[in-house]
N, C-alpha and C positions, 0 to 999 in steps of 0.2 A: 687156777681159777678161770672160769669162762670169761671171755671178753664182754664188754658192753654190747657189742653188735651181736654176739652169740646169744646173749640174754634177750635182746630184742627179737632175734630170730625165733626163740622159744615162745615169746609172747604172741607172735603172729601166726604160729603154726596152727593149722586146722581152723583158722578163722573164717567165718562165713556170716552172711546176714548183716547185722548192725555192727560192722567191723570196728569202728573207732570206739564205740561204747564198750564192746567186749574187750578190746585191748586195754582201755583204761581200768576196767574192772580187774583184769589180770595183773596190771601193775600193782594195784592195791593189795591183791591177795598173794601174789608170787613172793613179794619181798617183805611180808609182815615180819617184824623183828629185825629187819636190816634197813633202817631209815636212810642211811647214806646211799646205799645202792638204789633204793626206791626213788630218792630225790634225783639221782643222776639219770636213771632210766626215764623217770617222768619228764625231766627236762628235755631229754633227747627225743622222746616220742612226741612231745608237744611241739618242739621245733620242726621236726620232720613233717608231722601231720598238718600243723597250722600253716606252714609255708606252702604245702601242697594246696590247701584250701584257699590261701591268699592268691596263689597263681591261678586257680580256677576262677576266683572272683574277678581278677584283672583280665583274664582271657588270653594272656600272653606270658610265656616263660622265656626271658631273654638269656643270651649267653652270659651276660654280666651277673644275672641273678643266680644262675647255676654255679658260676665261679664263686660268688659270695657264699652260697650254701656250703661249698666244699672248703671255704676258708674257715667256716665254723666247725665243720666235721671232717676230720681226716680219716677216711674209711679204707681199710685194707682191701685189696682187690678181691680176696676170697670171701669178704663179708658184704661186698657191694650189693649183692642180690637181696639181702635182708632189708637194707635201706630203701632200695628201689621198690621192693614189694610193698613196704609200709607206705611209701610216698604214693604209689599207684592206688593202694587201698583207700587212702584218704581222698584222693581226687575222685574216685569212682563211688564212694560211699554216698548214699542218697541223703543221709542225715546232714543237716547244715552244720557249719563250723561252730555255731553258737551252742549246739548241743554238746559237742566235744569240749569246748572251752569251759562250759559249766561243770562238766564232769571233772576236768582237770582242776578247776577251782576247788571243788569239794575234796578231791584227792589231796590237794595241798593243805586244806584245812585239817585233814586227818594226819598229815605227815610233818607238821611243824615247819612248813616251807612256804607259807602263804605269801608273805610280803615280798622278799627279795627275789625268790626264784621266779615268781610271776613277772616281776619287773624285768628280770633277765630275759625271759621268753619274749616279752614285748620289745625289748631292745634288739634282740636277734632278728625279729620280724622287720623292724625298721631298717636294720643293717642290710637285709636282703632286698627290701622294697626300694631303697634309694640307690642300689648298686648300678642301675642303668642311667643314673644322673637325674632322675626325677621320681617323685612319689606320685603316682597317678591318683586321680580322685577316687576311683573304686578301691584302691589300696588304702587310702587314708580313711575312708568310711569303714573298711574292714578293721583297720587298726584301732579306730575309735570304739567300735563295737566290742572288740576283744578286750580293750582297756576297761570299758564299762562292766563287762562280765567279770573281769578280774577284781573289780571293786575299787579301781582307782578313780579319784575325783577328776573333774574336767581340768582343774588346775594342774594336777599331777601329770595328766596327759600332755598338757601344753608344755610343761617342763621337759618331758622326755622328747616331745616333738622338736623342741628348740635345740636340743643336743644334736639333732640330725639336720638342722637348718632346712626344715620342710618348705618354708616360704621365705624367699629372699635371705637377707643377712640375719644371722641368729642374734637374738638379744642376749647379751652376756648376763644381765640381771635375771632374766627368765631361766637361762641355762642353770644358774646357781639356785634358783628358787628364792631369790631375794627381792624384797620390796625397797624401793628407794626411800631414803629418809632415815634408815637405821644407822647406827654408829659404825665406825670402822672396826672397832673391837668385836662387835656382834657379827659383822660380815665376815671377818677373818676367822672367828670361831666356827661359824657355819661352814665356811670353806674347808677348814681342817676336818670337820666332822664328815663332810662329803668325801674327802680324799680317803679317810679311814674306811668309810662304808663301802666305797667302790674300788678300793685298791685290788689289783689282780690277786694278791695273796689271799684276800678275803674271799674272792671268787672261788679259788681253789679249795679254801677251807669249807666252803658250802658244799663241796663234793661234786661240782659241775665238771664236765669234760674239759681237759686242759686246752682243747682247741678253742674254747670260748674266750680265751685270753685275747684273741684278736679283737673281740668286741669290747672286752673289759679295758684294754689299753686305749682303744678309741674313745670310750666313754670318759676315762680319766683325762685324756688329752683335751677333750672338749671342756671339762671342768677347769683344768689348769689354764687353758687359753682364755676362758671367760673371766677367771679370777685376775689374770694379768691385766685385762682391760678395766675391770671394775676397780682394782687397786689403784691403777693410774688415775682414774676419775677422782678417787679420794685425795690423791696427792696433789692434783691440779686445782682442787676446789679452794 
């Protein structure tokens, strides 16, 4: 069976003109009848292309961001040219990132992957953006606009941002998406629901690349750390 990267190479072969739109359309048609492969390829293409667009928005690609990218994707040497070509196509494409993000959103609507896969993409972009120790204002604006296109509310974006401690110390209640004043039993149930939803095993079950576990593990750690603080607040009240 061809590897993920070989399939991506097939997608970008003979691409010209409106590159990103053409690639998304190919994802939609190439894997009709194989939703698992389509989800995995759609995720990978989205992460590569949108991270390239984010780098262009920020104007600088740091060594830390490159390292973070390859923590998400372990690419064999003989397949590296496919990833590099897609990354460069995305940077050079005259279409704005918003055009591509909207096409990806529509693709996910068709592929039954709308909610969690799009959140996974946004988490991956945060992971790369913060790798140099700070999320720059241009990057934060980019991430907010992608979030809006993906259909997340401003509150959902604040929760995802809090997991990555964008500004100062992260608020554990916000990381968990909890409002103060609820009962301990309600808070604990919500926490357990989050752990089930974001457990790395569930990530694998969604058909995402195994390399994404680096982000899944960090996300789960943020949730667990936040719960430890919130639980202590209940105990000391």
